[in-house]
SETIGU-623310 format. One record per residue (C-alpha): residue number from 1; residue in three letters; chain; x negated, y negated, z negated. Coordinates in nm, 2 decimals. Example, Ala and Ser with C-alpha at 12.3 -4.5 7.8 and 13.67 -1.06 7.14 Angstrom:
2
1, ala, A, -1.23, 0.45, -0.78
2, ser, A, -1.37, 0.11, -0.71
//
This chain:
492
1, unk, A, -14.02, 0.09, 9.54
2, unk, A, -14.23, 0.41, 9.53
3, unk, A, -14.01, 0.70, 9.66
4, unk, A, -14.11, 0.89, 9.32
5, unk, A, -13.97, 0.61, 9.10
6, unk, A, -13.63, 0.69, 8.93
7, unk, A, -13.36, 0.52, 9.07
8, unk, A, -13.02, 0.46, 8.94
9, unk, A, -12.79, 0.75, 9.04
10, unk, A, -12.42, 0.66, 9.15
11, unk, A, -12.34, 1.03, 9.09
12, unk, A, -12.46, 0.99, 8.73
13, unk, A, -12.27, 0.67, 8.66
14, unk, A, -11.95, 0.86, 8.82
15, unk, A, -12.00, 1.13, 8.59
16, unk, A, -12.05, 0.91, 8.29
17, unk, A, -11.73, 0.73, 8.38
18, unk, A, -11.53, 1.04, 8.42
19, unk, A, -11.65, 1.16, 8.08
20, unk, A, -11.57, 0.85, 7.93
21, unk, A, -11.20, 0.86, 8.07
22, unk, A, -11.17, 1.21, 7.97
23, unk, A, -11.27, 1.12, 7.61
24, unk, A, -11.03, 0.86, 7.60
25, unk, A, -10.74, 1.06, 7.73
26, unk, A, -10.85, 1.32, 7.43
27, unk, A, -10.82, 1.03, 7.18
28, unk, A, -10.48, 0.91, 7.33
29, unk, A, -10.35, 1.27, 7.32
30, unk, A, -10.44, 1.30, 6.97
31, unk, A, -10.23, 1.05, 6.83
32, unk, A, -9.87, 1.05, 6.69
33, unk, A, -9.71, 0.77, 6.90
34, unk, A, -9.61, 0.84, 7.25
35, unk, A, -9.79, 0.66, 7.52
36, unk, A, -9.70, 0.60, 7.87
37, unk, A, -9.90, 0.40, 8.13
38, unk, A, -9.75, 0.32, 8.46
39, unk, A, -9.90, 0.13, 8.77
40, unk, A, -9.79, -0.17, 8.93
41, unk, A, -9.51, 0.01, 9.14
42, unk, A, -9.38, 0.17, 8.81
43, unk, A, -9.55, 0.52, 8.88
44, unk, A, -9.67, 0.70, 8.56
45, unk, A, -10.06, 0.74, 8.56
46, unk, A, -10.09, 0.86, 8.21
47, unk, A, -9.84, 1.04, 7.97
48, unk, A, -9.98, 1.17, 7.63
49, unk, A, -9.84, 1.49, 7.43
50, unk, A, -9.66, 1.28, 7.19
51, unk, A, -9.46, 1.10, 7.46
52, unk, A, -9.38, 1.44, 7.63
53, unk, A, -9.25, 1.57, 7.30
54, unk, A, -9.05, 1.28, 7.25
55, unk, A, -8.87, 1.31, 7.58
56, unk, A, -8.86, 1.72, 7.58
57, unk, A, -9.06, 1.69, 7.90
58, unk, A, -9.41, 1.83, 8.02
59, unk, A, -9.67, 1.58, 8.13
60, unk, A, -9.71, 1.73, 8.46
61, unk, A, -9.32, 1.65, 8.51
62, unk, A, -9.37, 1.28, 8.47
63, unk, A, -9.73, 1.20, 8.58
64, unk, A, -9.75, 1.08, 8.95
65, unk, A, -9.34, 1.03, 8.94
66, unk, A, -9.17, 0.68, 8.93
67, unk, A, -8.98, 0.61, 8.59
68, unk, A, -8.66, 0.63, 8.76
69, unk, A, -8.71, 0.96, 8.92
70, unk, A, -8.78, 1.09, 8.56
71, unk, A, -8.51, 0.90, 8.37
72, unk, A, -8.22, 0.85, 8.58
73, unk, A, -7.97, 0.67, 8.32
74, unk, A, -8.25, 0.38, 8.31
75, unk, A, -8.25, 0.11, 8.57
76, unk, A, -8.47, -0.19, 8.65
77, unk, A, -8.29, -0.39, 8.40
78, unk, A, -8.30, -0.14, 8.10
79, unk, A, -8.61, 0.03, 8.14
80, unk, A, -8.88, -0.17, 7.92
81, unk, A, -9.16, -0.08, 8.14
82, unk, A, -9.01, -0.20, 8.46
83, unk, A, -8.89, -0.50, 8.28
84, unk, A, -9.25, -0.61, 8.15
85, unk, A, -9.38, -0.53, 8.52
86, unk, A, -9.13, -0.79, 8.64
87, unk, A, -9.19, -1.05, 8.38
88, unk, A, -9.54, -0.98, 8.29
89, unk, A, -9.44, -1.05, 7.92
90, unk, A, -9.48, -0.81, 7.65
91, unk, A, -9.18, -0.66, 7.47
92, unk, A, -9.19, -0.57, 7.08
93, unk, A, -9.00, -0.32, 6.89
94, unk, A, -8.71, -0.28, 7.15
95, unk, A, -8.44, 0.01, 7.08
96, unk, A, -8.40, 0.22, 7.42
97, unk, A, -8.15, 0.51, 7.45
98, unk, A, -8.21, 0.69, 7.78
99, unk, A, -8.14, 1.03, 7.93
100, unk, A, -8.39, 1.24, 8.10
101, unk, A, -8.34, 1.43, 8.43
102, unk, A, -8.27, 1.75, 8.22
103, unk, A, -7.97, 1.58, 8.06
104, unk, A, -8.13, 1.51, 7.72
105, unk, A, -8.04, 1.18, 7.54
106, unk, A, -8.32, 1.03, 7.34
107, unk, A, -8.35, 0.71, 7.13
108, unk, A, -8.69, 0.54, 7.09
109, unk, A, -8.83, 0.22, 6.96
110, unk, A, -9.09, 0.09, 7.22
111, unk, A, -9.35, -0.17, 7.22
112, unk, A, -9.47, -0.26, 7.58
113, unk, A, -9.77, -0.45, 7.70
114, unk, A, -9.86, -0.58, 8.04
115, unk, A, -10.23, -0.46, 8.17
116, unk, A, -10.38, -0.72, 8.35
117, unk, A, -10.75, -0.74, 8.54
118, unk, A, -10.89, -1.06, 8.63
119, unk, A, -10.55, -1.22, 8.57
120, unk, A, -10.38, -0.97, 8.81
121, unk, A, -10.10, -0.76, 8.68
122, unk, A, -10.19, -0.39, 8.75
123, unk, A, -9.95, -0.21, 8.51
124, unk, A, -9.79, -0.17, 8.17
125, unk, A, -9.85, 0.04, 7.89
126, unk, A, -9.59, 0.15, 7.64
127, unk, A, -9.61, 0.29, 7.28
128, unk, A, -9.29, 0.48, 7.15
129, unk, A, -9.14, 0.61, 6.85
130, unk, A, -8.85, 0.86, 6.83
131, unk, A, -8.55, 0.75, 6.61
132, unk, A, -8.30, 0.97, 6.76
133, unk, A, -8.22, 1.13, 6.45
134, unk, A, -8.21, 0.78, 6.26
135, unk, A, -7.97, 0.66, 6.51
136, unk, A, -7.75, 0.97, 6.46
137, unk, A, -7.78, 0.91, 6.09
138, unk, A, -7.68, 0.55, 6.11
139, unk, A, -7.39, 0.62, 6.35
140, unk, A, -7.27, 0.91, 6.10
141, unk, A, -7.27, 0.66, 5.82
142, unk, A, -7.06, 0.43, 5.99
143, unk, A, -6.83, 0.71, 6.08
144, unk, A, -6.79, 0.83, 5.75
145, unk, A, -6.69, 0.47, 5.62
146, unk, A, -6.41, 0.48, 5.88
147, unk, A, -6.30, 0.82, 5.75
148, unk, A, -6.30, 0.70, 5.40
149, unk, A, -6.10, 0.39, 5.49
150, unk, A, -5.85, 0.59, 5.71
151, unk, A, -5.76, 0.79, 5.38
152, unk, A, -5.69, 0.51, 5.15
153, unk, A, -5.31, 0.49, 5.20
154, unk, A, -5.12, 0.55, 4.89
155, unk, A, -5.42, 0.50, 4.66
156, unk, A, -5.66, 0.21, 4.55
157, unk, A, -5.89, 0.10, 4.84
158, unk, A, -6.18, 0.33, 4.87
159, unk, A, -6.39, 0.02, 4.90
160, unk, A, -6.33, -0.09, 4.56
161, unk, A, -6.41, 0.27, 4.44
162, unk, A, -6.75, 0.22, 4.59
163, unk, A, -6.81, -0.08, 4.36
164, unk, A, -6.81, 0.10, 4.04
165, unk, A, -6.97, -0.16, 3.81
166, unk, A, -6.80, -0.45, 3.63
167, unk, A, -6.93, -0.70, 3.37
168, unk, A, -6.89, -0.47, 3.07
169, unk, A, -7.16, -0.25, 3.24
170, unk, A, -7.43, -0.50, 3.23
171, unk, A, -7.58, -0.43, 2.89
172, unk, A, -7.76, -0.73, 2.70
173, unk, A, -7.71, -0.99, 2.43
174, unk, A, -8.01, -1.21, 2.51
175, unk, A, -7.92, -1.56, 2.60
176, unk, A, -8.06, -1.54, 2.95
177, unk, A, -7.85, -1.25, 3.02
178, unk, A, -7.53, -1.39, 2.88
179, unk, A, -7.59, -1.71, 3.06
180, unk, A, -7.63, -1.52, 3.38
181, unk, A, -7.31, -1.33, 3.30
182, unk, A, -7.11, -1.66, 3.26
183, unk, A, -7.25, -1.78, 3.59
184, unk, A, -7.17, -1.47, 3.78
185, unk, A, -6.81, -1.47, 3.62
186, unk, A, -6.76, -1.82, 3.77
187, unk, A, -6.90, -1.72, 4.10
188, unk, A, -6.66, -1.44, 4.11
189, unk, A, -6.38, -1.67, 4.14
190, unk, A, -6.52, -1.84, 4.44
191, unk, A, -6.49, -1.75, 4.79
192, unk, A, -6.85, -1.88, 4.87
193, unk, A, -7.15, -1.68, 4.98
194, unk, A, -7.38, -1.57, 4.66
195, unk, A, -7.75, -1.53, 4.69
196, unk, A, -7.92, -1.28, 4.41
197, unk, A, -8.28, -1.26, 4.38
198, unk, A, -8.49, -1.06, 4.11
199, unk, A, -8.76, -0.81, 4.07
200, unk, A, -8.69, -0.42, 4.16
201, unk, A, -8.51, -0.25, 3.90
202, unk, A, -8.34, -0.57, 3.75
203, unk, A, -7.99, -0.47, 3.83
204, unk, A, -7.92, -0.70, 4.12
205, unk, A, -7.65, -0.46, 4.28
206, unk, A, -7.48, -0.40, 3.93
207, unk, A, -7.43, -0.78, 3.93
208, unk, A, -7.31, -0.80, 4.28
209, unk, A, -7.05, -0.51, 4.21
210, unk, A, -6.93, -0.69, 3.91
211, unk, A, -6.89, -1.02, 4.09
212, unk, A, -6.67, -0.82, 4.38
213, unk, A, -6.47, -0.64, 4.13
214, unk, A, -6.39, -0.95, 3.90
215, unk, A, -6.32, -1.16, 4.19
216, unk, A, -5.98, -1.21, 4.42
217, unk, A, -6.14, -0.94, 4.68
218, unk, A, -6.17, -0.68, 4.41
219, unk, A, -5.90, -0.46, 4.56
220, unk, A, -6.08, -0.49, 4.90
221, unk, A, -6.37, -0.30, 5.04
222, unk, A, -6.71, -0.34, 4.92
223, unk, A, -6.99, -0.25, 5.18
224, unk, A, -7.34, -0.22, 5.11
225, unk, A, -7.64, -0.23, 5.35
226, unk, A, -8.02, -0.25, 5.30
227, unk, A, -8.13, -0.46, 5.59
228, unk, A, -8.48, -0.29, 5.56
229, unk, A, -8.35, 0.07, 5.63
230, unk, A, -8.32, 0.06, 5.99
231, unk, A, -8.51, -0.11, 6.29
232, unk, A, -8.35, -0.43, 6.45
233, unk, A, -8.16, -0.25, 6.74
234, unk, A, -8.00, 0.00, 6.51
235, unk, A, -7.91, -0.25, 6.22
236, unk, A, -7.74, -0.47, 6.48
237, unk, A, -7.50, -0.17, 6.59
238, unk, A, -7.43, -0.10, 6.23
239, unk, A, -7.34, -0.43, 6.12
240, unk, A, -7.17, -0.57, 6.40
241, unk, A, -7.06, -0.28, 6.60
242, unk, A, -7.11, -0.15, 6.96
243, unk, A, -6.91, -0.15, 7.27
244, unk, A, -6.91, 0.13, 7.55
245, unk, A, -7.11, 0.04, 7.84
246, unk, A, -7.30, -0.23, 7.64
247, unk, A, -7.60, -0.02, 7.69
248, unk, A, -7.70, 0.34, 7.77
249, unk, A, -7.55, 0.59, 7.51
250, unk, A, -7.33, 0.32, 7.37
251, unk, A, -6.96, 0.38, 7.23
252, unk, A, -6.68, 0.19, 7.10
253, unk, A, -6.78, 0.17, 6.73
254, unk, A, -6.68, -0.10, 6.46
255, unk, A, -6.96, -0.24, 6.25
256, unk, A, -6.98, -0.26, 5.87
257, unk, A, -6.85, -0.64, 5.88
258, unk, A, -6.52, -0.52, 6.04
259, unk, A, -6.51, -0.23, 5.78
260, unk, A, -6.54, -0.50, 5.51
261, unk, A, -6.28, -0.73, 5.63
262, unk, A, -6.09, -0.89, 5.33
263, unk, A, -6.38, -0.76, 5.11
264, unk, A, -6.74, -0.79, 5.05
265, unk, A, -7.04, -0.75, 5.23
266, unk, A, -7.36, -0.69, 5.05
267, unk, A, -7.68, -0.73, 5.20
268, unk, A, -7.99, -0.61, 5.02
269, unk, A, -8.34, -0.71, 5.12
270, unk, A, -8.17, -0.98, 5.34
271, unk, A, -8.55, -1.10, 5.41
272, unk, A, -8.62, -0.80, 5.60
273, unk, A, -8.36, -0.87, 5.84
274, unk, A, -8.51, -1.00, 6.20
275, unk, A, -8.44, -1.35, 6.26
276, unk, A, -8.23, -1.29, 6.57
277, unk, A, -7.99, -1.09, 6.36
278, unk, A, -8.02, -1.38, 6.09
279, unk, A, -7.89, -1.60, 6.35
280, unk, A, -7.62, -1.38, 6.42
281, unk, A, -7.52, -1.34, 6.06
282, unk, A, -7.51, -1.71, 6.02
283, unk, A, -7.26, -1.74, 6.32
284, unk, A, -7.04, -1.49, 6.10
285, unk, A, -7.08, -1.72, 5.79
286, unk, A, -7.00, -2.03, 5.96
287, unk, A, -6.72, -1.93, 6.22
288, unk, A, -6.56, -1.57, 6.07
289, unk, A, -6.63, -1.45, 6.40
290, unk, A, -6.85, -1.17, 6.56
291, unk, A, -6.93, -1.01, 6.88
292, unk, A, -7.02, -0.63, 6.90
293, unk, A, -7.32, -0.54, 7.10
294, unk, A, -7.28, -0.55, 7.46
295, unk, A, -6.92, -0.68, 7.44
296, unk, A, -6.77, -1.03, 7.54
297, unk, A, -6.47, -1.03, 7.32
298, unk, A, -6.50, -1.24, 6.96
299, unk, A, -6.34, -1.05, 6.67
300, unk, A, -6.24, -1.24, 6.35
301, unk, A, -6.36, -1.13, 6.02
302, unk, A, -6.27, -1.23, 5.67
303, unk, A, -6.56, -1.11, 5.49
304, unk, A, -6.75, -1.27, 5.17
305, unk, A, -7.12, -1.22, 5.21
306, unk, A, -7.35, -1.15, 4.92
307, unk, A, -7.72, -1.13, 4.98
308, unk, A, -8.01, -1.01, 4.77
309, unk, A, -8.39, -1.01, 4.77
310, unk, A, -8.68, -0.95, 4.57
311, unk, A, -8.87, -1.27, 4.64
312, unk, A, -8.78, -1.61, 4.54
313, unk, A, -8.57, -1.75, 4.82
314, unk, A, -8.80, -2.04, 4.85
315, unk, A, -9.09, -1.83, 4.89
316, unk, A, -8.92, -1.61, 5.17
317, unk, A, -8.84, -1.92, 5.35
318, unk, A, -9.19, -2.07, 5.32
319, unk, A, -9.32, -1.72, 5.47
320, unk, A, -9.09, -1.74, 5.76
321, unk, A, -8.88, -1.42, 5.64
322, unk, A, -8.56, -1.61, 5.59
323, unk, A, -8.44, -1.87, 5.81
324, unk, A, -8.39, -2.24, 5.67
325, unk, A, -8.04, -2.26, 5.81
326, unk, A, -7.92, -1.92, 5.67
327, unk, A, -8.11, -1.99, 5.33
328, unk, A, -7.90, -2.30, 5.29
329, unk, A, -7.58, -2.13, 5.40
330, unk, A, -7.63, -1.82, 5.16
331, unk, A, -7.75, -2.04, 4.88
332, unk, A, -7.43, -2.18, 4.78
333, unk, A, -7.43, -1.98, 4.48
334, unk, A, -7.78, -1.87, 4.37
335, unk, A, -7.84, -1.60, 4.06
336, unk, A, -8.17, -1.51, 3.95
337, unk, A, -8.21, -1.19, 3.76
338, unk, A, -8.46, -1.20, 3.47
339, unk, A, -8.72, -0.90, 3.45
340, unk, A, -8.69, -0.69, 3.14
341, unk, A, -9.02, -0.84, 2.99
342, unk, A, -8.83, -1.17, 2.95
343, unk, A, -8.54, -1.01, 2.77
344, unk, A, -8.71, -0.78, 2.53
345, unk, A, -8.44, -0.85, 2.29
346, unk, A, -8.21, -0.63, 2.50
347, unk, A, -8.45, -0.31, 2.49
348, unk, A, -8.28, -0.17, 2.18
349, unk, A, -7.94, -0.21, 2.33
350, unk, A, -8.05, -0.06, 2.66
351, unk, A, -8.23, 0.26, 2.48
352, unk, A, -7.92, 0.34, 2.30
353, unk, A, -7.70, 0.28, 2.62
354, unk, A, -7.91, 0.53, 2.82
355, unk, A, -7.95, 0.78, 2.53
356, unk, A, -7.56, 0.78, 2.51
357, unk, A, -7.54, 0.78, 2.89
358, unk, A, -7.76, 1.11, 2.93
359, unk, A, -7.64, 1.26, 2.61
360, unk, A, -7.29, 1.28, 2.78
361, unk, A, -7.44, 1.41, 3.12
362, unk, A, -7.71, 1.67, 2.97
363, unk, A, -7.45, 1.78, 2.69
364, unk, A, -7.74, 1.66, 2.43
365, unk, A, -7.71, 1.50, 2.09
366, unk, A, -8.03, 1.30, 2.09
367, unk, A, -8.04, 1.02, 1.81
368, unk, A, -8.27, 0.80, 1.93
369, unk, A, -8.66, 0.73, 1.97
370, unk, A, -8.94, 0.74, 1.71
371, unk, A, -9.09, 0.40, 1.59
372, unk, A, -9.39, 0.47, 1.78
373, unk, A, -9.20, 0.50, 2.10
374, unk, A, -8.98, 0.18, 2.00
375, unk, A, -9.31, -0.02, 1.94
376, unk, A, -9.43, 0.11, 2.28
377, unk, A, -9.11, 0.04, 2.46
378, unk, A, -9.10, -0.32, 2.30
379, unk, A, -9.45, -0.38, 2.41
380, unk, A, -9.49, -0.23, 2.76
381, unk, A, -9.45, -0.48, 3.05
382, unk, A, -9.16, -0.27, 3.27
383, unk, A, -9.28, -0.35, 3.61
384, unk, A, -8.98, -0.14, 3.73
385, unk, A, -8.76, -0.33, 3.48
386, unk, A, -8.45, -0.18, 3.36
387, unk, A, -8.45, 0.11, 3.62
388, unk, A, -8.78, 0.22, 3.50
389, unk, A, -8.68, 0.23, 3.14
390, unk, A, -8.36, 0.43, 3.23
391, unk, A, -8.58, 0.68, 3.40
392, unk, A, -8.83, 0.70, 3.14
393, unk, A, -8.57, 0.80, 2.89
394, unk, A, -8.38, 1.04, 3.14
395, unk, A, -8.73, 1.21, 3.20
396, unk, A, -8.81, 1.23, 2.81
397, unk, A, -8.47, 1.39, 2.72
398, unk, A, -8.55, 1.65, 2.99
399, unk, A, -8.87, 1.73, 2.82
400, unk, A, -8.75, 1.75, 2.44
401, unk, A, -8.62, 2.01, 2.22
402, unk, A, -8.51, 1.84, 1.93
403, unk, A, -8.30, 1.53, 1.88
404, unk, A, -8.58, 1.23, 1.88
405, unk, A, -8.77, 1.10, 2.18
406, unk, A, -9.14, 1.10, 2.09
407, unk, A, -9.47, 0.99, 2.24
408, unk, A, -9.53, 1.34, 2.40
409, unk, A, -9.22, 1.30, 2.58
410, unk, A, -9.29, 0.99, 2.78
411, unk, A, -9.41, 0.98, 3.15
412, unk, A, -9.77, 0.97, 3.18
413, unk, A, -9.80, 0.61, 3.32
414, unk, A, -9.62, 0.49, 3.00
415, unk, A, -9.86, 0.70, 2.78
416, unk, A, -10.14, 0.54, 2.91
417, unk, A, -10.04, 0.22, 2.78
418, unk, A, -10.08, 0.38, 2.42
419, unk, A, -10.44, 0.29, 2.42
420, unk, A, -10.38, -0.07, 2.48
421, unk, A, -10.11, -0.05, 2.23
422, unk, A, -10.35, 0.10, 1.97
423, unk, A, -10.60, -0.19, 2.02
424, unk, A, -10.34, -0.43, 1.92
425, unk, A, -10.14, -0.20, 1.67
426, unk, A, -10.29, -0.39, 1.36
427, unk, A, -10.15, -0.71, 1.50
428, unk, A, -9.83, -0.56, 1.54
429, unk, A, -9.85, -0.42, 1.18
430, unk, A, -9.91, -0.80, 1.04
431, unk, A, -9.60, -0.92, 1.25
432, unk, A, -9.38, -0.66, 1.11
433, unk, A, -9.50, -0.69, 0.74
434, unk, A, -9.20, -0.78, 0.52
435, unk, A, -8.94, -0.70, 0.80
436, unk, A, -8.69, -0.42, 0.66
437, unk, A, -8.69, -0.18, 0.96
438, unk, A, -8.38, 0.03, 0.80
439, unk, A, -8.15, -0.25, 0.83
440, unk, A, -7.95, -0.40, 1.12
441, unk, A, -8.13, -0.28, 1.44
442, unk, A, -8.06, -0.60, 1.63
443, unk, A, -8.14, -0.83, 1.33
444, unk, A, -8.46, -0.65, 1.30
445, unk, A, -8.56, -0.69, 1.67
446, unk, A, -8.43, -1.06, 1.61
447, unk, A, -8.68, -1.12, 1.33
448, unk, A, -8.97, -0.93, 1.51
449, unk, A, -8.92, -1.16, 1.80
450, unk, A, -8.92, -1.47, 1.58
451, unk, A, -9.24, -1.36, 1.43
452, unk, A, -9.42, -1.29, 1.75
453, unk, A, -9.31, -1.66, 1.89
454, unk, A, -9.44, -1.81, 1.55
455, unk, A, -9.75, -1.62, 1.57
456, unk, A, -9.82, -1.71, 1.96
457, unk, A, -9.71, -2.06, 1.88
458, unk, A, -9.95, -2.10, 1.62
459, unk, A, -10.26, -1.93, 1.80
460, unk, A, -10.18, -2.18, 2.09
461, unk, A, -10.18, -2.49, 1.85
462, unk, A, -9.86, -2.58, 1.94
463, unk, A, -9.91, -2.58, 2.33
464, unk, A, -9.59, -2.45, 2.51
465, unk, A, -9.75, -2.35, 2.83
466, unk, A, -10.02, -2.16, 2.65
467, unk, A, -9.75, -2.00, 2.41
468, unk, A, -9.52, -1.89, 2.72
469, unk, A, -9.84, -1.73, 2.85
470, unk, A, -9.93, -1.54, 2.57
471, unk, A, -9.56, -1.40, 2.51
472, unk, A, -9.52, -1.36, 2.90
473, unk, A, -9.20, -1.54, 2.91
474, unk, A, -9.09, -1.85, 3.09
475, unk, A, -9.14, -2.21, 2.94
476, unk, A, -8.77, -2.27, 2.96
477, unk, A, -8.70, -1.94, 2.76
478, unk, A, -8.97, -2.05, 2.52
479, unk, A, -8.83, -2.41, 2.45
480, unk, A, -8.48, -2.26, 2.38
481, unk, A, -8.63, -2.02, 2.14
482, unk, A, -8.84, -2.29, 1.97
483, unk, A, -8.54, -2.50, 1.94
484, unk, A, -8.34, -2.24, 1.78
485, unk, A, -8.60, -2.18, 1.54
486, unk, A, -8.63, -2.59, 1.47
487, unk, A, -9.01, -2.55, 1.57
488, unk, A, -9.15, -2.87, 1.72
489, unk, A, -9.41, -2.82, 2.01
490, unk, A, -9.74, -2.99, 2.03
491, unk, A, -9.93, -3.08, 2.34
492, unk, A, -9.71, -2.97, 2.64
//
């Protein structure tokens, strides 16, 4: 090779590598999650700013030092980084409470991965999120529950006070709601588990509280917990309790199941509960026993479990979100809450109920809604169901000066449905022709509903599936309506 020919420079390669590494570190320093990298011996080689903020330390206080030197409250068994270095297996979403050498206690959720080169373990990397405030809030929730229960002597049980709703609070006269109330009332007399499912805003907890209050446990505590509200480690402690010494920072604390003893435990969004906790819940359901986190002692609890979800239970099982064995244990009594679009007949009753409610709260005297607003309410799909209708009326009443809710007072997203309504308003006018709108309100709505069914049935040429699709109601509901109207279906 000629002496003047260009040759690769090791210095250039080293400079490029150094610049690449510096840029990589800058990127890792700019993200919100804490990142810590250790070598095979457990000495920190990289520690970004977010991690330093989480642990209330400076990077220079951590880099080049062994994990146990910086975090003396940890040990080789409790440190997720050292555990991964030992096993070579990743750890996902593990809660860890520890103390740094300054005495600060921190709780994080960690995901830790082994780092290998050529099949050889050379270190581990950990991504952390701070949940110290969330943990404190969770513990405070349990402490408040205990304080409330401690004050219940000489008065009605505080748990029953928390379950405010009864079957009288369930507004509706549609056949599907009346049938559901009958089933729920029968379920109230049972001691078996109940599984409730329905879209957001349909009133699942209202039914659950009514079941509790109407049953033999009505004077016992009613405890509700959303399973999606906390990460796995915190949720386990909240539900089943903790024992001092069970893990770093743990103390003797009963869980919500113990507080719900002799009463009802309502687990909302049960399909968001991690599988490992579902297995522990299954044991409570089967054997009426639980073990606090970190404890070896078993405790007997007498709790009726009612669970709820927005998905169909079978769908949750097929997606792996609900364990098969837990599904069969919970599904002793199953109640499906219909969406508002399948019980439009109840809309006038709900309108009156919510106007009366907010008249009382806001010291107003609103008489009702205009015909235009009623038409929109009756034809709107209500994706948020009864809760959305309630909020729409509450918001409208804050906006009006008179005694009637008009189109201008409605939320913007419902106003947008007006254009769709105007496109079909001439059809609605045809349907209501001949109906006396000044008579009994419920009878007017019933006649309107019947006209809608007749019109859709004729348009579908007697095909039940097509008629149900046009009306947006289940086939079973439609078949009941057709039977009531003495209308014979054609092709099915």
